[in-house]
C-alpha positions as semicolon CSV with decimal commas, in nm:
position;residue;x (nm);y (nm);z (nm)
1;M;-0,711;25,696;0,864
2;F;-0,886;25,526;1,159
3;W;-1,176;25,771;1,150
4;I;-1,214;25,741;0,774
5;A;-1,223;25,361;0,807
6;N;-1,489;25,384;1,077
7;L;-1,689;25,634;0,877
8;L;-1,689;25,390;0,583
9;V;-1,795;25,107;0,815
10;A;-2,090;25,321;0,918
11;V;-2,164;25,399;0,554
12;V;-2,168;25,022;0,484
13;A;-2,404;24,960;0,781
14;A;-2,654;25,233;0,682
15;P;-2,793;25,070;0,366
16;H;-2,840;24,743;0,554
17;I;-3,070;24,924;0,797
18;Y;-3,252;25,065;0,498
19;F;-3,275;24,712;0,342
20;L;-3,412;24,579;0,669
21;I;-3,688;24,843;0,665
22;L;-3,766;24,786;0,297
23;E;-3,773;24,406;0,318
24;M;-3,942;24,364;0,654
25;F;-4,192;24,649;0,660
26;L;-4,226;24,804;0,311
27;W;-4,201;24,497;0,085
28;T;-4,570;24,515;-0,026
29;K;-4,592;24,895;-0,006
30;P;-4,539;25,127;-0,300
31;L;-4,174;25,204;-0,211
32;G;-4,087;24,838;-0,175
33;L;-4,269;24,742;-0,492
34;K;-4,089;25,016;-0,687
35;T;-3,745;24,948;-0,535
36;F;-3,751;24,577;-0,612
37;R;-3,964;24,605;-0,926
38;N;-4,222;24,362;-0,794
39;S;-4,591;24,327;-0,862
40;I;-4,818;24,320;-0,558
41;E;-4,890;23,955;-0,629
42;K;-4,524;23,856;-0,640
43;A;-4,447;24,074;-0,333
44;T;-4,736;23,920;-0,135
45;D;-4,623;23,568;-0,222
46;S;-4,261;23,640;-0,119
47;A;-4,324;23,865;0,181
48;V;-4,214;23,610;0,441
49;L;-3,894;23,537;0,254
50;A;-3,824;23,910;0,216
51;A;-3,878;23,966;0,587
52;N;-3,628;23,688;0,658
53;Q;-3,379;23,846;0,426
54;G;-3,442;24,183;0,589
55;L;-3,367;24,033;0,929
56;Y;-3,030;23,909;0,804
57;N;-2,951;24,257;0,666
58;G;-3,035;24,390;1,014
59;F;-2,789;24,146;1,169
60;L;-2,518;24,269;0,932
61;A;-2,588;24,629;1,031
62;A;-2,606;24,544;1,401
63;G;-2,271;24,368;1,383
64;L;-2,103;24,659;1,211
65;I;-2,253;24,906;1,458
66;W;-2,145;24,678;1,745
67;G;-1,789;24,689;1,609
68;L;-1,800;25,068;1,588
69;L;-1,921;25,101;1,945
70;H;-1,719;24,833;2,124
71;A;-1,481;24,972;2,383
72;S;-1,195;24,730;2,321
73;P;-1,012;24,840;2,003
74;G;-0,869;24,496;1,937
75;F;-1,199;24,319;1,968
76;A;-1,377;24,599;1,777
77;F;-1,135;24,544;1,490
78;Q;-1,216;24,174;1,485
79;I;-1,592;24,240;1,492
80;K;-1,575;24,488;1,209
81;T;-1,350;24,259;1,005
82;F;-1,586;23,963;1,046
83;F;-1,902;24,158;0,955
84;L;-1,741;24,338;0,664
85;L;-1,633;23,997;0,529
86;C;-1,989;23,877;0,570
87;V;-2,116;24,176;0,374
88;I;-1,859;24,115;0,100
89;V;-1,954;23,746;0,071
90;A;-2,325;23,835;0,063
91;G;-2,258;24,101;-0,200
92;V;-2,057;23,870;-0,421
93;Y;-2,323;23,603;-0,395
94;G;-2,598;23,853;-0,467
95;A;-2,405;23,981;-0,770
96;A;-2,365;23,628;-0,901
97;T;-2,727;23,525;-0,841
98;V;-2,942;23,839;-0,858
99;S;-2,782;24,150;-1,009
100;R;-2,426;24,259;-1,085
101;R;-2,523;24,594;-0,935
102;I;-2,508;24,441;-0,586
103;L;-2,133;24,400;-0,630
104;Y;-2,098;24,778;-0,657
105;V;-2,362;24,878;-0,403
106;Q;-2,278;24,625;-0,132
107;A;-1,953;24,435;-0,180
108;A;-1,725;24,712;-0,312
109;P;-1,788;24,961;-0,028
110;A;-1,738;24,686;0,228
111;A;-1,416;24,579;0,063
112;L;-1,291;24,937;0,065
113;A;-1,390;24,971;0,431
114;L;-1,204;24,649;0,510
115;I;-0,892;24,768;0,332
116;L;-0,898;25,100;0,516
117;L;-0,963;24,923;0,845
118;W;-0,659;24,704;0,796
119;L;-0,445;25,000;0,691
120;A;-0,553;25,200;0,992
């Protein structure tokens, strides 16, 4: 169960790395425009905000990866718990303010990973 929980933590971290890349580097490029359904004008006007948001997604991924790599199992558990809770809160907020889809893409996998982590 421990390995499954850690695998799911890694699965939760991976999209946040992708979001970082999309929001920080590809926001005004064709992939970023298509992914977020933005016009070039809207994307250009919001590029700094998107980069900031991408940075925060990177912090979430970094925290989860830190938890996966930390040598102390007890502290690693605390790190993963904290960052999974952060992802869940961000996902719930995003679902309430942007798109309900965020609840299923971001918050639900993090909640499942948290449950498995606690059961392991």
